[in-house]
Each structure stands twice: as C-alpha cells, then as structure tokens.
One Martini backbone bead per residue (centre of mass of N, CA, C, O) as a GRO file, in nm:
protein
   78
    1MET     BB    1   7.834  11.036  -5.697
    2GLY     BB    2   7.611  10.843  -5.823
    3ALA     BB    3   7.512  10.635  -6.073
    4GLY     BB    4   7.216  10.729  -6.091
    5LEU     BB    5   7.271  11.035  -6.117
    6LEU     BB    6   7.450  11.014  -6.370
    7ALA     BB    7   7.231  10.889  -6.550
    8GLN     BB    8   7.032  11.123  -6.531
    9TYR     BB    9   7.219  11.338  -6.654
   10ALA     BB   10   7.261  11.193  -6.924
   11VAL     BB   11   6.964  11.186  -7.015
   12ILE     BB   12   6.917  11.491  -7.004
   13ALA     BB   13   7.140  11.573  -7.202
   14ILE     BB   14   7.028  11.417  -7.444
   15ALA     BB   15   6.749  11.555  -7.452
   16VAL     BB   16   6.854  11.842  -7.496
   17LEU     BB   17   7.014  11.791  -7.758
   18LEU     BB   18   6.774  11.686  -7.926
   19SER     BB   19   6.601  11.946  -7.899
   20ILE     BB   20   6.802  12.138  -8.030
   21VAL     BB   21   6.812  11.996  -8.304
   22PHE     BB   22   6.513  12.011  -8.370
   23VAL     BB   23   6.480  12.321  -8.361
   24ALA     BB   24   6.702  12.393  -8.564
   25ARG     BB   25   6.578  12.236  -8.808
   26LYS     BB   26   6.298  12.393  -8.804
   27GLN     BB   27   6.399  12.711  -8.774
   28PHE     BB   28   6.717  12.663  -8.918
   29PRO     BB   29   6.787  12.525  -9.210
   30ALA     BB   30   7.014  12.703  -9.335
   31GLY     BB   31   7.212  12.692  -9.095
   32VAL     BB   32   7.240  12.384  -9.087
   33ARG     BB   33   7.348  12.354  -9.372
   34ARG     BB   34   7.602  12.528  -9.335
   35LEU     BB   35   7.720  12.359  -9.102
   36ARG     BB   36   7.744  12.093  -9.260
   37ILE     BB   37   7.935  12.202  -9.474
   38LEU     BB   38   8.162  12.300  -9.283
   39CYS     BB   39   8.213  12.002  -9.172
   40ALA     BB   40   8.250  11.836  -9.453
   41VAL     BB   41   8.475  11.961  -9.632
   42PRO     BB   42   8.737  11.874  -9.474
   43LEU     BB   43   8.668  11.558  -9.506
   44LEU     BB   44   8.672  11.567  -9.847
   45ARG     BB   45   8.952  11.585  -9.893
   46GLU     BB   46   9.232  11.522 -10.030
   47GLY     BB   47   9.396  11.259  -9.842
   48ARG     BB   48   9.198  11.141  -9.677
   49ALA     BB   49   9.057  10.922  -9.511
   50GLN     BB   50   8.812  10.707  -9.591
   51TRP     BB   51   8.638  10.738  -9.330
   52LEU     BB   52   8.624  11.050  -9.343
   53GLN     BB   53   8.478  11.067  -9.616
   54ARG     BB   54   8.226  10.913  -9.525
   55VAL     BB   55   8.146  11.115  -9.306
   56GLY     BB   56   8.123  11.359  -9.499
   57ARG     BB   57   7.896  11.237  -9.678
   58TRP     BB   58   7.694  11.201  -9.443
   59LEU     BB   59   7.699  11.509  -9.351
   60ALA     BB   60   7.619  11.603  -9.610
   61PRO     BB   61   7.404  11.761  -9.789
   62ALA     BB   62   7.180  11.777 -10.011
   63PRO     BB   63   7.135  11.884 -10.307
   64LYS     BB   64   7.023  12.154 -10.470
   65ALA     BB   65   6.788  12.277 -10.664
   66THR     BB   66   6.758  12.463 -10.935
   67ALA     BB   67   6.567  12.712 -11.093
   68ASN     BB   68   6.723  12.676 -11.340
   69GLY     BB   69   6.594  12.489 -11.543
   70CYS     BB   70   6.560  12.131 -11.512
   71GLY     BB   71   6.494  12.031 -11.160
   72GLY     BB   72   6.177  12.063 -11.154
   73CYS     BB   73   5.840  12.119 -11.055
   74ASN     BB   74   5.728  12.469 -11.128
   75ASN     BB   75   5.531  12.525 -11.364
   76CYS     BB   76   5.712  12.638 -11.635
   77ASP     BB   77   5.555  12.502 -11.846
   78PRO     BB   78   5.369  12.602 -12.133
   0.00000   0.00000   0.00000
C-alpha cells in the first residue's frame, strides 16, 4: 500500500468519524450528553493527575438549568 493510498484512507476515516459525531450530536443530544458524563466522571475523581482532571472538565457537558426555582426565563413570573 502506497503512502498516497494510506493518506486517502486516513482522510476518508476522519471524514466519516466527523459525520458520525455531527449526526449523533444533532439526532441524539441526550445520549451524547450521557456519554460525555460517563467519560468525564472517572477523570474528575479525587487523586487523579491534574492533566486528567483538566481533560475531564473539558469533556464534561455544561450543567443543565433546572425547571424549578429561578434558573432561566420560562415566563413563569406572574
């Protein structure tokens, strides 16, 4: 296998992976959120290396606002 053919396969593999990520984020946002949480929690545990905790914080999704109480404007103010 030549270097050119290997480069073509690598570019195609990257394009396929990016499209899978794009479709998953658009079609299954709750599933992607759960997957990100499952991957981030072990990295954020006490005693992990500092760089692992940074990766875990980067990987973790933003916290969701709760519906009860004042967490956003849902026009619930009388």
